[in-house]
Backbone as XML, in Angstrom:
<?xml version="1.0"?>
<chain id="A" units="angstrom">
  <residue number="1" name="UNK">
    <atom name="N" x="-58.078" y="-137.943" z="-36.765"/>
    <atom name="CA" x="-57.755" y="-138.631" z="-35.544"/>
    <atom name="C" x="-56.720" y="-139.708" z="-35.831"/>
  </residue>
  <residue number="2" name="UNK">
    <atom name="N" x="-55.722" y="-139.835" z="-34.982"/>
    <atom name="CA" x="-54.643" y="-140.784" z="-35.181"/>
    <atom name="C" x="-55.012" y="-142.200" z="-34.745"/>
  </residue>
  <residue number="3" name="UNK">
    <atom name="N" x="-54.302" y="-143.181" z="-35.314"/>
    <atom name="CA" x="-54.565" y="-144.571" z="-34.959"/>
    <atom name="C" x="-53.740" y="-144.962" z="-33.745"/>
  </residue>
  <residue number="4" name="UNK">
    <atom name="N" x="-54.295" y="-145.862" z="-32.967"/>
    <atom name="CA" x="-53.547" y="-146.397" z="-31.827"/>
    <atom name="C" x="-52.621" y="-147.495" z="-32.334"/>
  </residue>
  <residue number="5" name="UNK">
    <atom name="N" x="-51.409" y="-147.466" z="-31.890"/>
    <atom name="CA" x="-50.467" y="-148.520" z="-32.222"/>
    <atom name="C" x="-50.527" y="-149.565" z="-31.115"/>
  </residue>
  <residue number="6" name="UNK">
    <atom name="N" x="-50.373" y="-150.806" z="-31.497"/>
    <atom name="CA" x="-50.405" y="-151.837" z="-30.463"/>
    <atom name="C" x="-49.125" y="-151.761" z="-29.641"/>
  </residue>
  <residue number="7" name="UNK">
    <atom name="N" x="-49.304" y="-151.889" z="-28.360"/>
    <atom name="CA" x="-48.180" y="-151.835" z="-27.441"/>
    <atom name="C" x="-47.818" y="-153.245" z="-27.015"/>
  </residue>
  <residue number="8" name="UNK">
    <atom name="N" x="-46.557" y="-153.506" z="-26.941"/>
    <atom name="CA" x="-46.141" y="-154.820" z="-26.474"/>
    <atom name="C" x="-46.293" y="-154.871" z="-24.963"/>
  </residue>
  <residue number="9" name="UNK">
    <atom name="N" x="-46.626" y="-156.032" z="-24.474"/>
    <atom name="CA" x="-46.846" y="-156.200" z="-23.047"/>
    <atom name="C" x="-45.532" y="-156.112" z="-22.293"/>
  </residue>
  <residue number="10" name="UNK">
    <atom name="N" x="-45.578" y="-155.474" z="-21.151"/>
    <atom name="CA" x="-44.391" y="-155.399" z="-20.301"/>
    <atom name="C" x="-44.349" y="-156.534" z="-19.304"/>
  </residue>
  <residue number="11" name="UNK">
    <atom name="N" x="-45.426" y="-157.276" z="-19.254"/>
    <atom name="CA" x="-45.505" y="-158.393" z="-18.321"/>
    <atom name="C" x="-45.115" y="-159.693" z="-19.031"/>
  </residue>
  <residue number="12" name="UNK">
    <atom name="N" x="-44.459" y="-160.523" z="-18.304"/>
    <atom name="CA" x="-44.157" y="-161.846" z="-18.841"/>
    <atom name="C" x="-44.846" y="-162.872" z="-17.951"/>
  </residue>
  <residue number="13" name="UNK">
    <atom name="N" x="-45.024" y="-164.053" z="-18.481"/>
    <atom name="CA" x="-45.684" y="-165.077" z="-17.673"/>
    <atom name="C" x="-44.744" y="-165.538" z="-16.564"/>
  </residue>
  <residue number="14" name="UNK">
    <atom name="N" x="-45.288" y="-165.814" z="-15.396"/>
    <atom name="CA" x="-44.436" y="-166.236" z="-14.277"/>
    <atom name="C" x="-43.866" y="-167.624" z="-14.531"/>
  </residue>
  <residue number="15" name="UNK">
    <atom name="N" x="-42.654" y="-167.837" z="-14.066"/>
    <atom name="CA" x="-42.028" y="-169.149" z="-14.204"/>
    <atom name="C" x="-42.618" y="-170.104" z="-13.183"/>
  </residue>
  <residue number="16" name="UNK">
    <atom name="N" x="-42.696" y="-171.322" z="-13.557"/>
    <atom name="CA" x="-43.248" y="-172.324" z="-12.662"/>
    <atom name="C" x="-42.258" y="-172.596" z="-11.535"/>
  </residue>
  <residue number="17" name="UNK">
    <atom name="N" x="-42.788" y="-172.811" z="-10.356"/>
    <atom name="CA" x="-41.934" y="-173.157" z="-9.217"/>
    <atom name="C" x="-41.708" y="-174.662" z="-9.133"/>
  </residue>
  <residue number="18" name="UNK">
    <atom name="N" x="-42.456" y="-175.406" z="-9.909"/>
    <atom name="CA" x="-42.310" y="-176.849" z="-9.920"/>
    <atom name="C" x="-41.372" y="-177.264" z="-11.036"/>
  </residue>
  <residue number="19" name="UNK">
    <atom name="N" x="-40.472" y="-178.178" z="-10.743"/>
    <atom name="CA" x="-39.601" y="-178.702" z="-11.792"/>
    <atom name="C" x="-40.449" y="-179.487" z="-12.796"/>
  </residue>
  <residue number="20" name="UNK">
    <atom name="N" x="-41.369" y="-180.283" z="-12.299"/>
    <atom name="CA" x="-42.326" y="-180.991" z="-13.142"/>
    <atom name="C" x="-43.474" y="-181.464" z="-12.285"/>
  </residue>
  <residue number="21" name="UNK">
    <atom name="N" x="-44.564" y="-181.669" z="-12.913"/>
    <atom name="CA" x="-45.735" y="-182.173" z="-12.215"/>
    <atom name="C" x="-45.713" y="-183.685" z="-12.228"/>
  </residue>
  <residue number="22" name="UNK">
    <atom name="N" x="-46.221" y="-184.332" z="-11.194"/>
    <atom name="CA" x="-46.302" y="-185.795" z="-11.226"/>
    <atom name="C" x="-47.083" y="-186.241" z="-12.457"/>
  </residue>
  <residue number="23" name="UNK">
    <atom name="N" x="-46.549" y="-187.227" z="-13.139"/>
    <atom name="CA" x="-47.191" y="-187.714" z="-14.350"/>
    <atom name="C" x="-46.817" y="-186.925" z="-15.593"/>
  </residue>
  <residue number="24" name="UNK">
    <atom name="N" x="-45.925" y="-185.960" z="-15.463"/>
    <atom name="CA" x="-45.511" y="-185.139" z="-16.600"/>
    <atom name="C" x="-44.581" y="-185.969" z="-17.488"/>
  </residue>
  <residue number="25" name="UNK">
    <atom name="N" x="-45.040" y="-186.348" z="-18.658"/>
    <atom name="CA" x="-44.284" y="-187.228" z="-19.549"/>
    <atom name="C" x="-42.976" y="-186.591" z="-20.021"/>
  </residue>
  <residue number="26" name="UNK">
    <atom name="N" x="-42.992" y="-185.296" z="-20.310"/>
    <atom name="CA" x="-41.780" y="-184.632" z="-20.789"/>
    <atom name="C" x="-40.691" y="-184.636" z="-19.718"/>
  </residue>
  <residue number="27" name="UNK">
    <atom name="N" x="-41.065" y="-184.420" z="-18.470"/>
    <atom name="CA" x="-40.078" y="-184.449" z="-17.383"/>
    <atom name="C" x="-39.502" y="-185.849" z="-17.238"/>
  </residue>
  <residue number="28" name="UNK">
    <atom name="N" x="-40.356" y="-186.857" z="-17.380"/>
    <atom name="CA" x="-39.888" y="-188.238" z="-17.315"/>
    <atom name="C" x="-38.881" y="-188.509" z="-18.426"/>
  </residue>
  <residue number="29" name="UNK">
    <atom name="N" x="-39.198" y="-188.065" z="-19.641"/>
    <atom name="CA" x="-38.300" y="-188.263" z="-20.781"/>
    <atom name="C" x="-36.978" y="-187.549" z="-20.575"/>
  </residue>
  <residue number="30" name="UNK">
    <atom name="N" x="-37.017" y="-186.324" z="-20.025"/>
    <atom name="CA" x="-35.763" y="-185.593" z="-19.766"/>
    <atom name="C" x="-34.898" y="-186.332" z="-18.765"/>
  </residue>
  <residue number="31" name="UNK">
    <atom name="N" x="-35.497" y="-186.820" z="-17.692"/>
    <atom name="CA" x="-34.738" y="-187.542" z="-16.667"/>
    <atom name="C" x="-34.130" y="-188.812" z="-17.260"/>
  </residue>
  <residue number="32" name="UNK">
    <atom name="N" x="-34.919" y="-189.521" z="-18.068"/>
    <atom name="CA" x="-34.437" y="-190.753" z="-18.688"/>
    <atom name="C" x="-33.268" y="-190.467" z="-19.622"/>
  </residue>
  <residue number="33" name="UNK">
    <atom name="N" x="-33.356" y="-189.387" z="-20.400"/>
    <atom name="CA" x="-32.317" y="-189.068" z="-21.376"/>
    <atom name="C" x="-31.023" y="-188.603" z="-20.730"/>
  </residue>
  <residue number="34" name="UNK">
    <atom name="N" x="-31.061" y="-188.222" z="-19.448"/>
    <atom name="CA" x="-29.848" y="-187.793" z="-18.762"/>
    <atom name="C" x="-28.923" y="-188.964" z="-18.453"/>
  </residue>
  <residue number="35" name="UNK">
    <atom name="N" x="-29.443" y="-190.184" z="-18.507"/>
    <atom name="CA" x="-28.623" y="-191.353" z="-18.227"/>
    <atom name="C" x="-27.628" y="-191.545" z="-19.362"/>
  </residue>
  <residue number="36" name="UNK">
    <atom name="N" x="-26.350" y="-191.655" z="-19.017"/>
    <atom name="CA" x="-25.277" y="-191.690" z="-20.014"/>
    <atom name="C" x="-25.423" y="-192.853" z="-20.987"/>
  </residue>
  <residue number="37" name="UNK">
    <atom name="N" x="-25.877" y="-193.998" z="-20.521"/>
    <atom name="CA" x="-25.973" y="-195.160" z="-21.405"/>
    <atom name="C" x="-27.018" y="-194.984" z="-22.501"/>
  </residue>
  <residue number="38" name="UNK">
    <atom name="N" x="-27.936" y="-194.041" z="-22.351"/>
    <atom name="CA" x="-28.933" y="-193.801" z="-23.401"/>
    <atom name="C" x="-28.270" y="-193.395" z="-24.719"/>
  </residue>
  <residue number="39" name="UNK">
    <atom name="N" x="-27.109" y="-192.756" z="-24.621"/>
    <atom name="CA" x="-26.404" y="-192.331" z="-25.836"/>
    <atom name="C" x="-25.843" y="-193.499" z="-26.629"/>
  </residue>
  <residue number="40" name="UNK">
    <atom name="N" x="-25.649" y="-194.646" z="-25.985"/>
    <atom name="CA" x="-25.120" y="-195.812" z="-26.689"/>
    <atom name="C" x="-26.043" y="-196.222" z="-27.840"/>
  </residue>
  <residue number="41" name="UNK">
    <atom name="N" x="-27.349" y="-195.983" z="-27.694"/>
    <atom name="CA" x="-28.302" y="-196.359" z="-28.731"/>
    <atom name="C" x="-28.153" y="-195.520" z="-29.996"/>
  </residue>
  <residue number="42" name="UNK">
    <atom name="N" x="-27.463" y="-194.406" z="-29.928"/>
    <atom name="CA" x="-27.296" y="-193.532" z="-31.084"/>
    <atom name="C" x="-25.986" y="-193.775" z="-31.838"/>
  </residue>
  <residue number="43" name="UNK">
    <atom name="N" x="-25.200" y="-194.743" z="-31.405"/>
    <atom name="CA" x="-23.894" y="-194.983" z="-32.021"/>
    <atom name="C" x="-24.008" y="-195.909" z="-33.232"/>
  </residue>
  <residue number="44" name="UNK">
    <atom name="N" x="-23.032" y="-195.805" z="-34.118"/>
    <atom name="CA" x="-22.962" y="-196.694" z="-35.282"/>
    <atom name="C" x="-22.735" y="-198.139" z="-34.822"/>
  </residue>
  <residue number="45" name="UNK">
    <atom name="N" x="-22.003" y="-198.298" z="-33.733"/>
    <atom name="CA" x="-21.749" y="-199.640" z="-33.199"/>
    <atom name="C" x="-23.071" y="-200.317" z="-32.827"/>
  </residue>
  <residue number="46" name="UNK">
    <atom name="N" x="-23.980" y="-199.582" z="-32.181"/>
    <atom name="CA" x="-25.280" y="-200.149" z="-31.814"/>
    <atom name="C" x="-26.102" y="-200.472" z="-33.067"/>
  </residue>
  <residue number="47" name="UNK">
    <atom name="N" x="-26.097" y="-199.572" z="-34.043"/>
    <atom name="CA" x="-26.876" y="-199.800" z="-35.257"/>
    <atom name="C" x="-26.421" y="-201.076" z="-35.964"/>
  </residue>
  <residue number="48" name="UNK">
    <atom name="N" x="-25.109" y="-201.295" z="-36.004"/>
    <atom name="CA" x="-24.584" y="-202.511" z="-36.625"/>
    <atom name="C" x="-24.968" y="-203.747" z="-35.811"/>
  </residue>
  <residue number="49" name="UNK">
    <atom name="N" x="-24.822" y="-203.667" z="-34.502"/>
    <atom name="CA" x="-25.171" y="-204.791" z="-33.630"/>
    <atom name="C" x="-26.664" y="-205.114" z="-33.748"/>
  </residue>
  <residue number="50" name="UNK">
    <atom name="N" x="-27.487" y="-204.084" z="-33.771"/>
    <atom name="CA" x="-28.935" y="-204.264" z="-33.916"/>
    <atom name="C" x="-29.251" y="-205.007" z="-35.219"/>
  </residue>
  <residue number="51" name="UNK">
    <atom name="N" x="-28.662" y="-204.561" z="-36.315"/>
    <atom name="CA" x="-28.920" y="-205.204" z="-37.605"/>
    <atom name="C" x="-28.419" y="-206.644" z="-37.605"/>
  </residue>
  <residue number="52" name="UNK">
    <atom name="N" x="-27.263" y="-206.891" z="-36.991"/>
    <atom name="CA" x="-26.745" y="-208.265" z="-36.895"/>
    <atom name="C" x="-27.739" y="-209.174" z="-36.168"/>
  </residue>
  <residue number="53" name="UNK">
    <atom name="N" x="-28.352" y="-208.658" z="-35.103"/>
    <atom name="CA" x="-29.324" y="-209.443" z="-34.340"/>
    <atom name="C" x="-30.578" y="-209.694" z="-35.168"/>
  </residue>
  <residue number="54" name="UNK">
    <atom name="N" x="-31.063" y="-208.676" z="-35.882"/>
    <atom name="CA" x="-32.259" y="-208.849" z="-36.714"/>
    <atom name="C" x="-32.019" y="-209.883" z="-37.817"/>
  </residue>
  <residue number="55" name="UNK">
    <atom name="N" x="-30.842" y="-209.833" z="-38.443"/>
    <atom name="CA" x="-30.503" y="-210.798" z="-39.493"/>
    <atom name="C" x="-30.374" y="-212.204" z="-38.894"/>
  </residue>
  <residue number="56" name="UNK">
    <atom name="N" x="-29.673" y="-212.305" z="-37.751"/>
    <atom name="CA" x="-29.505" y="-213.606" z="-37.095"/>
    <atom name="C" x="-30.857" y="-214.251" z="-36.794"/>
  </residue>
  <residue number="57" name="UNK">
    <atom name="N" x="-31.819" y="-213.432" z="-36.343"/>
    <atom name="CA" x="-33.144" y="-213.948" z="-35.989"/>
    <atom name="C" x="-34.110" y="-213.955" z="-37.171"/>
  </residue>
  <residue number="58" name="UNK">
    <atom name="N" x="-33.591" y="-213.688" z="-38.377"/>
    <atom name="CA" x="-34.371" y="-213.735" z="-39.618"/>
    <atom name="C" x="-35.591" y="-212.798" z="-39.581"/>
  </residue>
  <residue number="59" name="UNK">
    <atom name="N" x="-35.408" y="-211.626" z="-38.976"/>
    <atom name="CA" x="-36.448" y="-210.594" z="-38.918"/>
    <atom name="C" x="-37.754" y="-211.144" z="-38.352"/>
  </residue>
  <residue number="60" name="UNK">
    <atom name="N" x="-37.612" y="-212.042" z="-37.390"/>
    <atom name="CA" x="-38.753" y="-212.735" z="-36.791"/>
    <atom name="C" x="-38.804" y="-212.454" z="-35.295"/>
  </residue>
  <residue number="61" name="UNK">
    <atom name="N" x="-39.974" y="-212.064" z="-34.798"/>
    <atom name="CA" x="-40.154" y="-211.859" z="-33.363"/>
    <atom name="C" x="-39.962" y="-213.193" z="-32.655"/>
  </residue>
  <residue number="62" name="UNK">
    <atom name="N" x="-39.096" y="-213.216" z="-31.678"/>
    <atom name="CA" x="-38.774" y="-214.450" z="-30.978"/>
    <atom name="C" x="-39.830" y="-214.827" z="-29.936"/>
  </residue>
  <residue number="63" name="UNK">
    <atom name="N" x="-40.833" y="-213.975" z="-29.745"/>
    <atom name="CA" x="-41.915" y="-214.298" z="-28.826"/>
    <atom name="C" x="-43.156" y="-214.783" z="-29.562"/>
  </residue>
  <residue number="64" name="UNK">
    <atom name="N" x="-43.637" y="-214.000" z="-30.544"/>
    <atom name="CA" x="-44.895" y="-214.347" z="-31.213"/>
    <atom name="C" x="-44.699" y="-214.960" z="-32.599"/>
  </residue>
  <residue number="65" name="UNK">
    <atom name="N" x="-43.477" y="-214.882" z="-33.147"/>
    <atom name="CA" x="-43.204" y="-215.498" z="-34.447"/>
    <atom name="C" x="-43.528" y="-214.637" z="-35.648"/>
  </residue>
  <residue number="66" name="UNK">
    <atom name="N" x="-43.913" y="-213.374" z="-35.431"/>
    <atom name="CA" x="-44.225" y="-212.474" z="-36.535"/>
    <atom name="C" x="-42.977" y="-212.204" z="-37.366"/>
  </residue>
  <residue number="67" name="UNK">
    <atom name="N" x="-43.086" y="-212.372" z="-38.682"/>
    <atom name="CA" x="-42.000" y="-212.032" z="-39.600"/>
    <atom name="C" x="-42.302" y="-210.638" z="-40.135"/>
  </residue>
  <residue number="68" name="UNK">
    <atom name="N" x="-41.359" y="-209.726" z="-39.968"/>
    <atom name="CA" x="-41.586" y="-208.319" z="-40.311"/>
    <atom name="C" x="-40.464" y="-207.817" z="-41.193"/>
  </residue>
  <residue number="69" name="UNK">
    <atom name="N" x="-40.812" y="-207.355" z="-42.402"/>
    <atom name="CA" x="-39.812" y="-206.823" z="-43.329"/>
    <atom name="C" x="-39.423" y="-205.387" z="-42.974"/>
  </residue>
  <residue number="70" name="UNK">
    <atom name="N" x="-40.321" y="-204.654" z="-42.341"/>
    <atom name="CA" x="-40.061" y="-203.262" z="-41.956"/>
    <atom name="C" x="-39.276" y="-203.253" z="-40.643"/>
  </residue>
  <residue number="71" name="UNK">
    <atom name="N" x="-37.983" y="-202.986" z="-40.730"/>
    <atom name="CA" x="-37.137" y="-203.068" z="-39.537"/>
    <atom name="C" x="-37.468" y="-202.011" z="-38.488"/>
  </residue>
  <residue number="72" name="UNK">
    <atom name="N" x="-38.202" y="-200.966" z="-38.865"/>
    <atom name="CA" x="-38.600" y="-199.976" z="-37.862"/>
    <atom name="C" x="-39.650" y="-200.550" z="-36.918"/>
  </residue>
  <residue number="73" name="UNK">
    <atom name="N" x="-40.236" y="-201.685" z="-37.281"/>
    <atom name="CA" x="-41.243" y="-202.332" z="-36.439"/>
    <atom name="C" x="-40.656" y="-203.471" z="-35.615"/>
  </residue>
  <residue number="74" name="UNK">
    <atom name="N" x="-39.325" y="-203.579" z="-35.635"/>
    <atom name="CA" x="-38.624" y="-204.605" z="-34.856"/>
    <atom name="C" x="-37.674" y="-203.945" z="-33.870"/>
  </residue>
  <residue number="75" name="UNK">
    <atom name="N" x="-37.477" y="-204.609" z="-32.734"/>
    <atom name="CA" x="-36.618" y="-204.089" z="-31.674"/>
    <atom name="C" x="-35.571" y="-205.143" z="-31.346"/>
  </residue>
  <residue number="76" name="UNK">
    <atom name="N" x="-34.317" y="-204.722" z="-31.283"/>
    <atom name="CA" x="-33.269" y="-205.596" z="-30.756"/>
    <atom name="C" x="-33.296" y="-205.383" z="-29.242"/>
  </residue>
  <residue number="77" name="UNK">
    <atom name="N" x="-33.901" y="-206.319" z="-28.555"/>
    <atom name="CA" x="-34.183" y="-206.173" z="-27.126"/>
    <atom name="C" x="-33.173" y="-206.941" z="-26.279"/>
  </residue>
  <residue number="78" name="UNK">
    <atom name="N" x="-32.860" y="-206.380" z="-25.125"/>
    <atom name="CA" x="-31.982" y="-207.061" z="-24.173"/>
    <atom name="C" x="-32.810" y="-208.064" z="-23.377"/>
  </residue>
  <residue number="79" name="UNK">
    <atom name="N" x="-32.439" y="-209.325" z="-23.456"/>
    <atom name="CA" x="-33.157" y="-210.366" z="-22.701"/>
    <atom name="C" x="-33.103" y="-210.050" z="-21.214"/>
  </residue>
  <residue number="80" name="UNK">
    <atom name="N" x="-31.908" y="-209.838" z="-20.718"/>
    <atom name="CA" x="-31.714" y="-209.431" z="-19.325"/>
    <atom name="C" x="-31.445" y="-207.929" z="-19.354"/>
  </residue>
  <residue number="81" name="UNK">
    <atom name="N" x="-32.241" y="-207.120" z="-18.656"/>
    <atom name="CA" x="-32.036" y="-205.666" z="-18.685"/>
    <atom name="C" x="-30.619" y="-205.297" z="-18.265"/>
  </residue>
  <residue number="82" name="UNK">
    <atom name="N" x="-29.984" y="-204.439" z="-19.048"/>
    <atom name="CA" x="-28.578" y="-204.105" z="-18.781"/>
    <atom name="C" x="-28.434" y="-203.085" z="-17.663"/>
  </residue>
  <residue number="83" name="UNK">
    <atom name="N" x="-29.412" y="-202.190" z="-17.477"/>
    <atom name="CA" x="-29.408" y="-201.174" z="-16.430"/>
    <atom name="C" x="-28.074" y="-200.407" z="-16.349"/>
  </residue>
  <residue number="84" name="UNK">
    <atom name="N" x="-27.498" y="-200.138" z="-17.526"/>
    <atom name="CA" x="-26.276" y="-199.351" z="-17.601"/>
    <atom name="C" x="-24.988" y="-200.158" z="-17.529"/>
  </residue>
  <residue number="85" name="UNK">
    <atom name="N" x="-25.081" y="-201.477" z="-17.394"/>
    <atom name="CA" x="-23.884" y="-202.331" z="-17.367"/>
    <atom name="C" x="-23.429" y="-202.529" z="-18.810"/>
  </residue>
  <residue number="86" name="UNK">
    <atom name="N" x="-22.270" y="-201.975" z="-19.129"/>
    <atom name="CA" x="-21.806" y="-201.952" z="-20.515"/>
    <atom name="C" x="-21.628" y="-203.343" z="-21.112"/>
  </residue>
  <residue number="87" name="UNK">
    <atom name="N" x="-21.120" y="-204.288" z="-20.335"/>
    <atom name="CA" x="-20.901" y="-205.639" z="-20.856"/>
    <atom name="C" x="-22.221" y="-206.288" z="-21.267"/>
  </residue>
  <residue number="88" name="UNK">
    <atom name="N" x="-23.275" y="-206.089" z="-20.492"/>
    <atom name="CA" x="-24.581" y="-206.639" z="-20.849"/>
    <atom name="C" x="-25.192" y="-205.915" z="-22.041"/>
  </residue>
  <residue number="89" name="UNK">
    <atom name="N" x="-24.946" y="-204.619" z="-22.145"/>
    <atom name="CA" x="-25.497" y="-203.841" z="-23.241"/>
    <atom name="C" x="-24.977" y="-204.334" z="-24.584"/>
  </residue>
  <residue number="90" name="UNK">
    <atom name="N" x="-23.684" y="-204.589" z="-24.680"/>
    <atom name="CA" x="-23.060" y="-204.957" z="-25.958"/>
    <atom name="C" x="-23.013" y="-206.456" z="-26.212"/>
  </residue>
  <residue number="91" name="UNK">
    <atom name="N" x="-23.467" y="-207.280" z="-25.279"/>
    <atom name="CA" x="-23.411" y="-208.737" z="-25.424"/>
    <atom name="C" x="-24.455" y="-209.212" z="-26.436"/>
  </residue>
  <residue number="92" name="UNK">
    <atom name="N" x="-24.005" y="-209.722" z="-27.572"/>
    <atom name="CA" x="-24.913" y="-210.164" z="-28.631"/>
    <atom name="C" x="-25.774" y="-211.339" z="-28.172"/>
  </residue>
  <residue number="93" name="UNK">
    <atom name="N" x="-25.288" y="-212.129" z="-27.225"/>
    <atom name="CA" x="-26.064" y="-213.257" z="-26.719"/>
    <atom name="C" x="-27.172" y="-212.800" z="-25.765"/>
  </residue>
  <residue number="94" name="UNK">
    <atom name="N" x="-27.120" y="-211.559" z="-25.330"/>
    <atom name="CA" x="-28.155" y="-210.996" z="-24.464"/>
    <atom name="C" x="-29.229" y="-210.280" z="-25.285"/>
  </residue>
  <residue number="95" name="UNK">
    <atom name="N" x="-29.130" y="-210.326" z="-26.597"/>
    <atom name="CA" x="-30.074" y="-209.623" z="-27.465"/>
    <atom name="C" x="-30.932" y="-210.609" z="-28.259"/>
  </residue>
  <residue number="96" name="UNK">
    <atom name="N" x="-32.181" y="-210.223" z="-28.488"/>
    <atom name="CA" x="-33.069" y="-210.984" z="-29.338"/>
    <atom name="C" x="-34.020" y="-210.028" z="-30.033"/>
  </residue>
  <residue number="97" name="UNK">
    <atom name="N" x="-34.666" y="-210.500" z="-31.060"/>
    <atom name="CA" x="-35.576" y="-209.672" z="-31.839"/>
    <atom name="C" x="-36.995" y="-209.810" z="-31.306"/>
  </residue>
  <residue number="98" name="UNK">
    <atom name="N" x="-37.623" y="-208.654" z="-31.065"/>
    <atom name="CA" x="-39.037" y="-208.617" z="-30.697"/>
    <atom name="C" x="-39.739" y="-207.634" z="-31.620"/>
  </residue>
  <residue number="99" name="UNK">
    <atom name="N" x="-41.007" y="-207.922" z="-31.928"/>
    <atom name="CA" x="-41.803" y="-206.940" z="-32.668"/>
    <atom name="C" x="-42.188" y="-205.829" z="-31.684"/>
  </residue>
  <residue number="100" name="UNK">
    <atom name="N" x="-42.550" y="-204.670" z="-32.202"/>
    <atom name="CA" x="-42.890" y="-203.540" z="-31.333"/>
    <atom name="C" x="-44.043" y="-203.858" z="-30.387"/>
  </residue>
  <residue number="101" name="UNK">
    <atom name="N" x="-45.116" y="-204.512" z="-30.831"/>
    <atom name="CA" x="-46.190" y="-204.815" z="-29.876"/>
    <atom name="C" x="-45.725" y="-205.702" z="-28.710"/>
  </residue>
  <residue number="102" name="UNK">
    <atom name="N" x="-44.902" y="-206.706" z="-28.983"/>
    <atom name="CA" x="-44.397" y="-207.561" z="-27.899"/>
    <atom name="C" x="-43.460" y="-206.768" z="-26.983"/>
  </residue>
  <residue number="103" name="UNK">
    <atom name="N" x="-42.589" y="-205.956" z="-27.570"/>
    <atom name="CA" x="-41.642" y="-205.176" z="-26.776"/>
    <atom name="C" x="-42.354" y="-204.121" z="-25.937"/>
  </residue>
  <residue number="104" name="UNK">
    <atom name="N" x="-43.276" y="-203.384" z="-26.558"/>
    <atom name="CA" x="-43.920" y="-202.273" z="-25.867"/>
    <atom name="C" x="-45.005" y="-202.728" z="-24.902"/>
  </residue>
  <residue number="105" name="UNK">
    <atom name="N" x="-45.471" y="-203.935" z="-25.042"/>
    <atom name="CA" x="-46.521" y="-204.441" z="-24.160"/>
    <atom name="C" x="-45.980" y="-205.452" z="-23.166"/>
  </residue>
  <residue number="106" name="UNK">
    <atom name="N" x="-45.856" y="-206.680" z="-23.625"/>
    <atom name="CA" x="-45.459" y="-207.786" z="-22.757"/>
    <atom name="C" x="-44.128" y="-207.543" z="-22.060"/>
  </residue>
  <residue number="107" name="UNK">
    <atom name="N" x="-43.092" y="-207.154" z="-22.829"/>
    <atom name="CA" x="-41.746" y="-207.011" z="-22.245"/>
    <atom name="C" x="-41.683" y="-205.863" z="-21.244"/>
  </residue>
  <residue number="108" name="UNK">
    <atom name="N" x="-42.351" y="-204.744" z="-21.544"/>
    <atom name="CA" x="-42.325" y="-203.603" z="-20.618"/>
    <atom name="C" x="-43.043" y="-203.947" z="-19.320"/>
  </residue>
  <residue number="109" name="UNK">
    <atom name="N" x="-44.139" y="-204.675" z="-19.392"/>
    <atom name="CA" x="-44.837" y="-205.114" z="-18.165"/>
    <atom name="C" x="-43.951" y="-206.053" z="-17.351"/>
  </residue>
  <residue number="110" name="UNK">
    <atom name="N" x="-43.255" y="-206.939" z="-18.046"/>
    <atom name="CA" x="-42.365" y="-207.887" z="-17.380"/>
    <atom name="C" x="-41.245" y="-207.149" z="-16.637"/>
  </residue>
  <residue number="111" name="UNK">
    <atom name="N" x="-40.624" y="-206.174" z="-17.293"/>
    <atom name="CA" x="-39.528" y="-205.431" z="-16.668"/>
    <atom name="C" x="-40.017" y="-204.528" z="-15.540"/>
  </residue>
  <residue number="112" name="UNK">
    <atom name="N" x="-41.213" y="-203.996" z="-15.658"/>
    <atom name="CA" x="-41.764" y="-203.159" z="-14.589"/>
    <atom name="C" x="-42.046" y="-203.992" z="-13.342"/>
  </residue>
  <residue number="113" name="UNK">
    <atom name="N" x="-42.368" y="-205.252" z="-13.537"/>
    <atom name="CA" x="-42.666" y="-206.137" z="-12.414"/>
    <atom name="C" x="-41.388" y="-206.582" z="-11.696"/>
  </residue>
  <residue number="114" name="UNK">
    <atom name="N" x="-40.291" y="-206.756" z="-12.441"/>
    <atom name="CA" x="-39.022" y="-207.221" z="-11.864"/>
    <atom name="C" x="-38.077" y="-206.048" z="-11.673"/>
  </residue>
  <residue number="115" name="UNK">
    <atom name="N" x="-37.867" y="-205.606" z="-10.442"/>
    <atom name="CA" x="-36.959" y="-204.461" z="-10.226"/>
    <atom name="C" x="-35.508" y="-204.775" z="-10.449"/>
  </residue>
</chain>
């Protein structure tokens, strides 16, 4: 008696009719990344400016005073949100050093409250 060979399915899964579901984090990230100014963060100019700000502030969070040697745990944050305004984005006087907990907690709540 012969063996049955597995057959590949002729059916494919149906495509979703929804672009994204409310609360879908990936859809939110895609929409956010479509903003042209998001690419500025990937430039060598930004990396240099970020490091200049961290050195100027002595690798110290300007809110809580935490001194952090690991620069991946520090954020060069815009004091006044730039919202795509190039002059505000590149203004070194509009930047300060925050630790990740201060940036991801306190600062994000503050910006969400002020439209």
